[in-house]
C-alpha positions as CSV (number, residue, x, y, z in Angstrom):
1,M,34.9,-41.3,21.6
2,K,31.5,-40.1,23.4
3,R,31.2,-36.3,24.4
4,P,30.4,-35.3,28.0
5,M,26.9,-34.2,28.1
6,G,27.8,-30.9,29.1
7,L,29.8,-30.2,26.0
8,A,27.0,-31.8,23.8
9,L,24.5,-29.3,25.4
10,K,26.6,-26.3,25.0
11,H,27.2,-27.5,21.4
12,Q,23.5,-27.6,20.6
13,I,23.0,-24.3,22.3
14,C,25.6,-22.6,20.2
15,V,24.3,-24.2,16.9
16,S,20.5,-23.1,18.2
17,L,21.7,-19.2,18.8
18,I,23.7,-19.1,15.5
19,L,20.8,-20.5,13.5
20,S,18.3,-17.9,15.4
21,F,20.6,-15.0,14.5
22,V,20.6,-16.1,11.0
23,L,17.3,-16.6,10.8
24,F,16.0,-13.4,12.6
25,G,19.0,-11.5,10.5
26,I,17.1,-13.1,7.2
27,A,13.4,-12.2,8.4
28,G,14.4,-8.8,9.4
29,A,16.1,-8.3,6.2
30,T,12.5,-9.5,4.3
31,W,10.8,-7.1,6.6
32,A,12.8,-4.4,5.4
33,G,12.3,-5.2,1.6
34,D,8.5,-5.6,2.3
35,K,8.2,-1.8,3.3
36,E,10.4,-1.0,0.0
37,D,7.6,-3.2,-1.9
38,V,4.8,-1.6,-0.8
39,A,6.4,1.9,-1.2
40,A,6.9,0.8,-4.8
41,A,3.5,-0.7,-5.2
42,T,2.0,2.3,-4.1
43,M,4.5,4.5,-6.6
44,E,3.0,2.0,-9.2
45,W,-0.4,3.1,-8.3
46,A,0.6,6.6,-8.8
47,R,2.5,6.4,-12.2
48,I,-0.9,4.5,-13.6
49,F,-3.3,6.9,-12.2
50,P,-2.7,9.6,-14.9
51,D,-3.1,7.0,-17.8
52,D,-6.9,7.3,-17.8
53,N,-7.2,3.7,-18.0
54,P,-9.0,1.8,-15.1
55,D,-8.0,-1.7,-15.9
56,P,-4.4,-1.4,-15.1
57,M,-5.5,0.3,-12.1
58,L,-8.0,-3.0,-11.2
59,A,-4.9,-4.9,-11.4
60,L,-3.5,-3.4,-8.4
61,Y,-6.6,-4.3,-6.2
62,D,-7.4,-8.0,-4.9
63,K,-10.6,-9.3,-6.4
64,E,-12.4,-8.8,-2.6
65,A,-10.8,-5.2,-2.4
66,V,-13.2,-2.3,-0.6
67,L,-12.6,1.2,-1.8
68,W,-14.1,4.5,-0.2
69,G,-13.1,6.9,-2.6
70,T,-12.4,10.6,-2.6
71,L,-15.2,11.6,-5.2
72,S,-17.8,9.0,-4.0
73,P,-19.8,8.8,-0.8
74,T,-20.7,5.2,-1.7
75,R,-18.3,2.2,-0.7
76,R,-17.0,0.0,-3.4
77,D,-16.7,-3.7,-2.8
78,D,-16.1,-5.4,-6.2
79,P,-14.1,-5.2,-9.2
80,A,-17.3,-3.7,-11.5
81,A,-17.8,-1.3,-8.7
82,L,-14.3,-0.3,-8.6
83,R,-13.8,0.2,-12.4
84,D,-17.0,2.3,-12.2
85,Y,-15.5,4.5,-9.4
86,F,-12.3,5.1,-11.3
87,V,-13.9,5.6,-14.7
88,N,-16.3,8.4,-13.1
89,A,-13.1,9.7,-11.2
90,F,-11.1,10.1,-14.3
91,K,-13.8,11.9,-16.0
92,A,-14.5,14.1,-13.2
93,L,-10.6,14.9,-13.1
94,P,-9.7,16.0,-16.5
95,G,-5.8,15.5,-16.9
96,H,-5.3,14.3,-13.6
97,K,-2.2,13.6,-12.0
98,V,-1.5,12.4,-8.2
99,T,1.6,13.4,-6.1
100,F,2.1,11.4,-2.8
101,G,3.8,13.2,0.2
102,D,5.0,11.5,3.5
103,Q,4.0,7.9,3.6
104,Y,4.2,5.9,6.9
105,I,4.4,2.1,5.9
106,R,3.9,-0.7,8.7
107,V,4.2,-4.6,7.8
108,Y,2.5,-7.5,9.8
109,G,3.5,-10.5,8.0
110,N,1.7,-10.7,4.9
111,T,-0.7,-7.8,5.6
112,A,0.9,-4.2,5.4
113,I,-0.3,-0.6,5.8
114,N,0.3,2.6,4.2
115,T,-1.1,6.0,5.5
116,G,-0.1,9.2,4.2
117,Y,-1.4,11.9,2.1
118,Y,-1.4,12.8,-1.6
119,T,-2.8,15.5,-4.0
120,F,-4.7,15.2,-7.0
121,S,-4.1,17.9,-9.5
122,F,-6.2,18.5,-12.6
123,V,-7.5,21.1,-14.9
124,K,-11.2,21.9,-15.4
125,D,-12.3,24.9,-17.8
126,G,-8.8,25.9,-18.4
127,E,-8.0,26.2,-14.7
128,A,-5.6,24.3,-12.5
129,K,-7.0,22.6,-9.5
130,S,-6.2,20.4,-6.8
131,I,-7.4,18.2,-4.1
132,P,-5.5,17.5,-1.0
133,A,-6.3,14.2,0.3
134,R,-5.3,11.5,3.2
135,Y,-5.3,8.0,2.4
136,S,-4.9,4.6,3.9
137,F,-4.0,1.5,1.7
138,V,-4.3,-1.8,3.0
139,Y,-2.0,-4.6,1.2
140,V,-1.8,-8.2,1.5
141,K,0.8,-10.3,0.0
142,R,-0.9,-12.6,-2.6
143,N,1.5,-15.2,-4.4
144,G,4.7,-12.9,-4.0
145,A,2.6,-9.3,-5.0
146,W,1.5,-6.7,-2.7
147,K,-2.5,-6.3,-3.6
148,I,-4.7,-3.7,-2.3
149,V,-7.5,-5.1,-0.1
150,D,-8.6,-1.7,1.4
151,H,-8.3,1.7,0.3
152,H,-9.7,4.6,2.0
153,S,-9.4,8.2,0.7
154,S,-10.8,11.7,2.1
155,A,-10.2,15.2,1.2
156,V,-8.4,17.0,3.8
157,P,-11.4,18.9,5.5
158,P,-10.5,23.1,5.6
159,A,-9.0,24.2,8.7
160,L,-11.4,24.9,11.5
161,A,-11.9,29.0,11.9
162,K,-10.6,30.1,15.1
């Protein structure tokens, strides 16, 4: 028995709407999960940082990553240059640690940006010191993992005199 054309069209529209809600619901859940995954990738950076070993740090970066580090006026844009930066930063900051403050994470498909501030602490000549800094990590999802493709960090400037 054939259905009237109007009923078939209503059925098709109903099925399309249901599929749309399901797909958008899944996509929305994925995006929320991506933000959490980017936050976790950033916390992995913080967890590895005090280990004084550049190799696990480099594993968090894409092979084409660019780094404008807090302690260097030079752009680092290949794995050897990034490694050199971390080796020298670790030497300059004995007993280094990092504490992250607020993070503002945005996800755009396979690209994510995490912007915020962090504070580097270390001990030099027996004295505790710190460097408050701002950062931007740009991530790209490669083979299911968020890799840093751009990292900019700069010390927070002193307040302007009033």
